[in-house]
LUMZATOR-123133 format. One record per residue: residue number from 1; x, y, z of N, C-alpha, C in turn. Coordinates in nm, 3 decimals. Example, Ala and Ser with C-alpha at 12.3 -4.5 7.8 and 13.67 -1.06 7.14 Angstrom:
<tipas>
 vexmar    n_xx    n_yy    n_zz   ca_xx   ca_yy   ca_zz    c_xx    c_yy    c_zz
      1   1.319  -0.569   0.780   1.230  -0.450   0.780   1.320  -0.330   0.780
      2   1.285  -0.225   0.708   1.367  -0.106   0.714   1.290   0.003   0.787
</tipas>
This chain:
<tipas>
 vexmar    n_xx    n_yy    n_zz   ca_xx   ca_yy   ca_zz    c_xx    c_yy    c_zz
      1   4.958  13.845  13.661   5.111  13.912  13.676   5.151  13.891  13.822
      2   5.281  13.861  13.814   5.361  13.824  13.956   5.346  13.945  14.054
      3   5.399  13.957  14.177   5.377  14.023  14.284   5.518  14.069  14.213
      4   5.666  14.027  14.205   5.748  14.037  14.188   5.755  14.179  14.042
      5   5.707  14.125  13.910   5.671  14.265  13.809   5.574  14.415  13.864
      6   5.501  14.338  13.958   5.433  14.519  14.008   5.525  14.565  14.090
      7   5.624  14.515  14.194   5.721  14.585  14.230   5.780  14.658  14.156
      8   5.834  14.617  14.062   5.930  14.650  13.966   5.816  14.760  13.899
      9   5.762  14.768  13.865   5.678  14.861  13.804   5.634  14.978  13.843
     10   5.580  14.951  14.034   5.576  15.046  14.099   5.720  15.135  14.138
     11   5.832  15.081  14.154   5.965  15.125  14.180   6.056  15.174  14.025
     12   5.963  15.177  13.904   5.975  15.266  13.784   5.944  15.373  13.831
     13   5.815  15.376  13.834   5.702  15.487  13.864   5.749  15.594  14.022
     14   5.803  15.542  14.068   5.882  15.638  14.189   5.992  15.711  14.129
     15   6.049  15.626  14.076   6.185  15.672  14.009   6.174  15.748  13.897
     16   6.086  15.771  13.845   5.978  15.887  13.721   6.043  15.774  13.598
     17   6.105  15.638  13.580   6.130  15.586  13.468   6.009  15.548  13.377
     18   6.058  15.499  13.260   5.931  15.498  13.176   5.863  15.309  13.194
     19   5.746  15.315  13.162   5.642  15.213  13.226   5.553  15.166  13.078
     20   5.609  15.222  12.981   5.547  15.155  12.906   5.605  15.008  12.844
     21   5.449  14.973  12.755   5.469  14.778  12.739   5.607  14.796  12.626
     22   5.716  14.782  12.652   5.774  14.765  12.559   5.835  14.612  12.462
     23   5.734  14.549  12.459   5.739  14.388  12.413   5.731  14.392  12.270
     24   5.600  14.539  12.239   5.595  14.479  12.062   5.739  14.580  12.013
     25   5.785  14.634  12.094   5.931  14.704  11.996   6.017  14.577  11.949
     26   6.039  14.540  11.837   6.163  14.465  11.759   6.290  14.521  11.741
     27   6.375  14.473  11.839   6.487  14.588  11.793   6.552  14.554  11.625
     28   6.532  14.411  11.646   6.573  14.332  11.502   6.541  14.425  11.429
     29   6.679  14.402  11.317   6.632  14.456  11.183   6.579  14.357  11.075
     30   6.515  14.463  11.003   6.431  14.354  10.919   6.489  14.299  10.757
     31   6.475  14.159  10.759   6.491  14.056  10.700   6.420  14.118  10.534
     32   6.334  14.194  10.505   6.271  14.193  10.376   6.280  14.329  10.365
     33   6.419  14.334  10.296   6.506  14.443  10.250   6.462  14.440  10.072
     34   6.466  14.521  10.002   6.480  14.562   9.865   6.567  14.459   9.768
     35   6.706  14.471   9.850   6.820  14.383   9.817   6.779  14.260   9.893
     36   6.730  14.193   9.956   6.694  14.047  10.002   6.651  14.010   9.848
     37   6.481  14.100   9.858   6.372  14.032   9.782   6.418  14.094   9.610
     38   6.523  14.163   9.588   6.558  14.170   9.410   6.671  14.108   9.384
     39   6.729  14.029   9.532   6.811  13.865   9.511   6.742  13.736   9.496
     40   6.653  13.710   9.574   6.577  13.628   9.617   6.438  13.580   9.447
     41   6.455  13.717   9.374   6.395  13.701   9.221   6.481  13.683   9.154
     42   6.580  13.758   9.136   6.665  13.695   9.032   6.706  13.532   9.079
     43   6.705  13.502   9.185   6.764  13.338   9.177   6.672  13.259   9.194
     44   6.531  13.291   9.175   6.422  13.206   9.114   6.394  13.215   8.976
     45   6.402  13.329   8.940   6.407  13.305   8.806   6.483  13.271   8.696
     46   6.671  13.204   8.797   6.776  13.152   8.725   6.709  13.038   8.742
     47   6.677  12.967   8.846   6.645  12.832   8.878   6.473  12.799   8.979
     48   6.401  12.765   8.937   6.255  12.781   8.967   6.244  12.658   9.053
     49   6.348  12.542   9.099   6.352  12.461   9.175   6.400  12.471   9.327
     50   6.424  12.589   9.348   6.539  12.628   9.467   6.439  12.633   9.577
     51   6.500  12.544   9.745   6.408  12.563   9.827   6.457  12.660   9.893
     52   6.352  12.669  10.041   6.334  12.771  10.109   6.486  12.800  10.179
     53   6.504  12.684  10.191   6.678  12.660  10.291   6.746  12.717  10.205
     54   6.760  12.648  10.102   6.872  12.734   9.984   6.918  12.885   9.926
     55   6.789  12.907   9.929   6.703  13.089   9.934   6.802  13.152  10.084
     56   6.759  13.120  10.170   6.795  13.155  10.315   6.903  13.151  10.311
     57   6.978  13.082  10.266   7.180  13.079  10.312   7.218  13.159  10.163
     58   7.143  13.157  10.106   7.200  13.237   9.994   7.212  13.402  10.044
     59   7.070  13.433  10.080   7.103  13.581  10.105   7.113  13.573  10.278
     60   7.090  13.482  10.346   7.169  13.545  10.509   7.034  13.571  10.592
     61   6.899  13.549  10.535   6.796  13.551  10.578   6.749  13.462  10.600
     62   6.668  13.420  10.758   6.608  13.291  10.811   6.459  13.320  10.687
     63   6.445  13.148  10.739   6.316  13.044  10.678   6.170  13.142  10.634
     64   6.151  13.226  10.744   6.007  13.304  10.728   6.005  13.381  10.625
     65   6.124  13.508  10.679   6.115  13.616  10.585   6.138  13.600  10.421
     66   6.236  13.462  10.438   6.250  13.425  10.266   6.067  13.382  10.198
     67   6.045  13.295  10.283   5.909  13.269  10.248   5.837  13.329  10.215
     68   5.795  13.419  10.351   5.740  13.565  10.302   5.739  13.656  10.198
     69   5.862  13.665  10.152   5.904  13.761   9.996   5.873  13.668   9.865
     70   5.863  13.522   9.931   5.801  13.487   9.805   5.639  13.446   9.755
     71   5.609  13.443   9.908   5.462  13.471   9.852   5.429  13.611   9.859
     72   5.448  13.703   9.940   5.362  13.824   9.965   5.422  13.891   9.839
     73   5.594  13.939   9.829   5.596  14.049   9.743   5.663  14.032   9.592
     74   5.625  13.845   9.549   5.677  13.821   9.439   5.558  13.735   9.434
     75   5.449  13.721   9.462   5.315  13.621   9.445   5.324  13.505   9.396
     76   5.474  13.425   9.408   5.479  13.289   9.430   5.460  13.197   9.488
     77   5.377  13.070   9.457   5.331  12.951   9.489   5.442  12.850   9.461
     78   5.444  12.717   9.549   5.497  12.620   9.525   5.430  12.520   9.424
     79   5.404  12.445   9.292   5.372  12.405   9.228   5.447  12.249   9.188
     80   5.476  12.161   9.236   5.526  12.006   9.180   5.680  12.048   9.152
     81   5.776  12.128   9.302   5.855  12.119   9.322   5.925  12.234   9.206
     82   5.854  12.356   9.188   5.870  12.460   9.129   5.800  12.586   9.164
     83   5.864  12.683   9.238   5.813  12.862   9.226   5.726  12.908   9.076
     84   5.595  12.920   9.074   5.553  12.901   9.008   5.445  13.103   9.013
     85   5.395  13.201   8.871   5.323  13.280   8.927   5.201  13.207   8.985
     86   5.106  13.315   9.099   5.008  13.248   9.120   4.895  13.267   9.034
     87   4.923  13.356   8.951   4.824  13.376   8.818   4.870  13.364   8.706
     88   4.814  13.299   8.585   4.829  13.294   8.448   4.803  13.444   8.410
     89   4.839  13.477   8.323   4.824  13.619   8.223   4.790  13.560   8.078
     90   4.716  13.650   8.034   4.609  13.575   7.937   4.696  13.458   7.803
     91   4.815  13.537   7.756   4.881  13.439   7.679   4.922  13.320   7.710
     92   4.972  13.280   7.849   4.988  13.115   7.931   4.843  13.063   7.935
     93   4.741  13.115   7.935   4.574  13.071   7.975   4.584  13.023   7.796
     94   4.585  13.087   7.733   4.561  13.059   7.583   4.659  12.916   7.530
     95   4.771  12.939   7.620   4.905  12.840   7.562   4.882  12.701   7.647
     96   4.807  12.701   7.756   4.736  12.610   7.838   4.649  12.531   7.738
     97   4.541  12.603   7.728   4.464  12.550   7.618   4.428  12.468   7.499
     98   4.587  12.542   7.438   4.586  12.483   7.275   4.690  12.345   7.360
     99   4.755  12.344   7.475   4.826  12.212   7.445   4.710  12.110   7.484
    100   4.605  12.145   7.608   4.527  12.021   7.634   4.421  11.971   7.565
    101   4.412  12.113   7.449   4.299  12.051   7.311   4.367  11.930   7.246
    102   4.544  12.010   7.221   4.624  11.918   7.128   4.623  11.769   7.230
    103   4.631  11.740   7.354   4.681  11.620   7.409   4.508  11.535   7.379
    104   4.431  11.600   7.400   4.302  11.546   7.392   4.266  11.437   7.226
    105   4.299  11.552   7.170   4.270  11.480   7.006   4.396  11.383   6.988
    106   4.530  11.385   7.080   4.577  11.272   7.048   4.559  11.140   7.090
    107   4.485  11.157   7.227   4.408  10.990   7.258   4.334  10.996   7.220
    108   4.346  10.840   7.123   4.262  10.765   7.081   4.087  10.719   7.164
</tipas>
């Protein structure tokens, strides 16, 4: 710490002020609200090829929280320019096997 910072702390202690560390307190409102999550979810279901910047512009949030909502809240990841669910359900797995076997059977 610099001497000036120490002097400021000593001055606050003498006056009886609060000297606790305030750096971890973020006064900004969080952008991961239920409204933003719902808006992003409906936009992605409507068009899975939207970019994070387009979603951020539509919701008024910044890119970081939009990316966190897509990854953590909605469980999506980017595959071939489209946001898709991370895990496939049983019907999607069976359909994938069926399509692949048809494809292999069609190849001479």
